[in-house]
C-alpha positions in Angstrom: -23.9 54.0 -45.9 -24.1 50.3 -45.0 -21.3 48.1 -46.1 -22.3 44.5 -45.5 -24.0 44.1 -48.8 -24.8 40.5 -50.0 -25.0 41.8 -53.6 -22.4 43.7 -55.5 -22.6 47.5 -55.9 -23.1 46.9 -59.6 -26.1 44.7 -59.0 -27.4 47.0 -56.4 -27.3 49.7 -59.0 -29.5 47.5 -61.3 -31.9 46.9 -58.4 -32.2 50.6 -57.6 -32.7 51.4 -61.3 -35.5 48.9 -61.4 -37.0 50.3 -58.2 -36.9 53.8 -59.7 -39.1 52.6 -62.6 -41.8 51.7 -60.2 -42.1 55.1 -58.4 -45.5 55.8 -60.1 -46.8 52.3 -59.9 -49.3 51.7 -57.1 -48.2 49.5 -54.2 -45.5 49.0 -51.6 -42.0 47.6 -51.8 -41.1 44.2 -50.4 -37.8 42.5 -49.8 -37.7 38.8 -49.0 -34.4 37.9 -47.4 -33.1 41.2 -45.9 -30.3 39.6 -43.8 -28.7 42.6 -41.9 -30.7 45.2 -43.8 -27.9 46.9 -45.8 -29.7 46.5 -49.2 -32.9 47.5 -47.4 -31.4 50.7 -46.2 -30.4 51.5 -49.8 -34.0 50.8 -51.0 -35.4 53.1 -48.3 -32.9 55.8 -49.2 -34.2 55.8 -52.7 -37.8 55.8 -51.4 -37.4 58.8 -49.1 -39.5 61.0 -51.3 -42.2 58.4 -51.9 -44.3 59.0 -48.8 -47.2 56.9 -50.1 -45.1 53.7 -50.3 -44.0 51.5 -47.4 -41.0 49.1 -47.3 -41.8 45.6 -46.0 -38.9 43.3 -45.0 -39.0 39.5 -44.5 -36.4 37.2 -43.0 -36.3 34.2 -40.7 -33.3 35.9 -38.9 -32.3 32.3 -38.2 -29.9 32.0 -41.2 -30.1 29.7 -44.1 -32.5 26.6 -43.9 -31.5 23.2 -45.1 -31.0 22.8 -48.9 -33.4 20.9 -51.0 -32.4 18.7 -53.9 -32.9 21.7 -56.3 -30.2 23.6 -54.4 -27.4 21.0 -54.6 -24.3 22.3 -56.4 -20.6 21.4 -56.3 -20.0 25.2 -56.1 -22.3 25.7 -53.2 -20.4 23.9 -50.4 -20.0 27.1 -48.4 -23.8 27.5 -47.8 -24.7 25.8 -44.6 -27.8 25.8 -42.4 -27.8 28.7 -40.0 -25.2 30.6 -42.1 -26.2 34.3 -42.7 -27.9 34.7 -39.3 -28.9 38.2 -38.4 -31.2 40.1 -36.0 -34.2 42.4 -36.3 -32.5 44.8 -33.9 -29.5 45.2 -36.2 -31.8 45.9 -39.1 -33.9 48.4 -37.1 -30.7 50.1 -35.8 -29.5 50.8 -39.3 -32.7 52.6 -40.2 -32.4 54.8 -37.1 -28.7 55.4 -37.8 -29.4 56.7 -41.3 -32.6 58.5 -40.1 -34.8 56.6 -42.5 -38.5 55.7 -42.0 -38.8 52.4 -40.0 -39.9 49.6 -42.4 -42.4 46.9 -41.5 -40.2 43.9 -40.5 -41.6 40.4 -40.3 -39.6 37.6 -38.7 -40.7 34.3 -40.1 -39.8 31.6 -42.6 -41.4 32.6 -45.8 -43.8 29.5 -45.8 -45.1 30.7 -42.4 -46.3 34.1 -43.7 -50.0 34.8 -44.1 -50.5 36.6 -47.4 -53.5 38.4 -46.1 -52.1 39.8 -42.8 -48.3 39.7 -43.4 -48.1 41.3 -46.9 -49.2 44.7 -48.3 -52.4 44.7 -50.3 -50.5 45.7 -53.4 -46.9 45.5 -54.5 -45.0 47.6 -57.0 -41.5 46.3 -56.5 -40.2 43.1 -54.9 -36.6 42.0 -54.3 -36.3 38.3 -53.7 -33.1 37.2 -52.1 -34.0 33.9 -50.4 -31.0 32.1 -52.0 -32.8 28.7 -52.3 -35.4 27.1 -54.5 -38.1 26.8 -51.9 -37.6 30.3 -50.6 -37.8 31.9 -54.0 -40.7 29.7 -55.1 -42.7 30.6 -51.9 -41.9 34.3 -52.3 -43.3 34.2 -55.8 -46.4 32.5 -54.6 -46.9 35.1 -51.9 -46.4 38.2 -54.1 -48.0 37.1 -57.4 -51.6 37.9 -56.5 -50.6 41.3 -55.2 -48.3 42.5 -58.0 -49.6 45.7 -59.7 -49.6 46.0 -63.5 -46.1 47.2 -64.3 -44.6 45.9 -61.1 -41.0 44.7 -61.1 -39.6 41.7 -59.4 -35.8 41.4 -59.0 -34.4 38.0 -58.0 -30.9 37.7 -56.8 -28.6 34.7 -57.6 -30.4 33.8 -60.9 -27.1 33.4 -62.5 -25.2 32.0 -59.5 -23.8 28.4 -60.1 -23.5 28.0 -56.3 -27.3 28.6 -55.9 -29.0 26.8 -58.8 -32.4 26.6 -57.0 -32.9 30.3 -57.5 -32.8 29.9 -61.3 -35.0 26.9 -61.2 -37.7 28.7 -59.2 -37.5 31.7 -61.6 -37.7 29.6 -64.7 -40.7 27.7 -63.4 -42.4 30.9 -62.5 -41.8 32.3 -66.0 -43.1 29.1 -67.6 -46.3 29.4 -65.6 -46.7 33.2 -66.0 -45.8 34.2 -69.6 -47.1 37.8 -68.9 -43.7 38.6 -67.4 -40.7 40.0 -69.3 -37.3 38.8 -68.2 -34.1 40.9 -68.3 -30.8 39.6 -66.9 -28.4 42.0 -65.1 -25.4 40.3 -63.5 -26.7 37.4 -61.5 -30.1 39.1 -61.2 -33.3 38.2 -63.0 -35.5 41.3 -63.4 -39.1 40.4 -64.2 -41.7 43.0 -65.3 -45.4 42.3 -65.0 -46.7 43.4 -68.4 
C-alpha cells in the first residue's frame, strides 16, 4: 500500500475508524488536501464494499499557498509556498495500481470551488488536511450545508504547533456550530454532527 503518508499510521487508524462509523450514514466521502493520494487510497480501500458512496478529492496540486497571519509559528519555518506539490496523474495512477474505483478529483484552490457543482449533494465523512487557517475555514464553509446528521469531520494538524491556523479554524467552527461534538486523537480533531 502507499507509503508517502502525510499523517502517521496511528492517526490514519483514527481516521479509518471514524470513517467506518459513517458506513450507514447517507452521503459521500470527501478529502480536502489529498496531496499524492496515499491517504485517499486508504480511504478508498476501506470503502470498497460501499458501492453507494463516492470518494471526492480536492487539491490545488500547486503545493502550499502563502501563509496568513493565523498560520505564523516559530515551529512552522519549514512550510513554504509551493511545498507539497503533487499531480493529479500521480493520484490517479495509485488508484489504478491498487485496482480501486477512480475517485472524483477536483484541481482547484478551495476558495475557487463551487459548492453546487464541485461537491456531492450530501457528505457522510470529510477529511480536512489543508494545513492552513484559510484552507480549513473554507473547507468547513463548503461542507457544512451538505453534512448529513451523524456525519464525521476529521481535521488534521489540530494539535500541531507548526500549523496553528488549523486549530484556530476548528475552534471558530465549533464556537459557531455547537451541535458538533469534538474528540481529539493525536493531532486530529474529530467532529461529529449530532
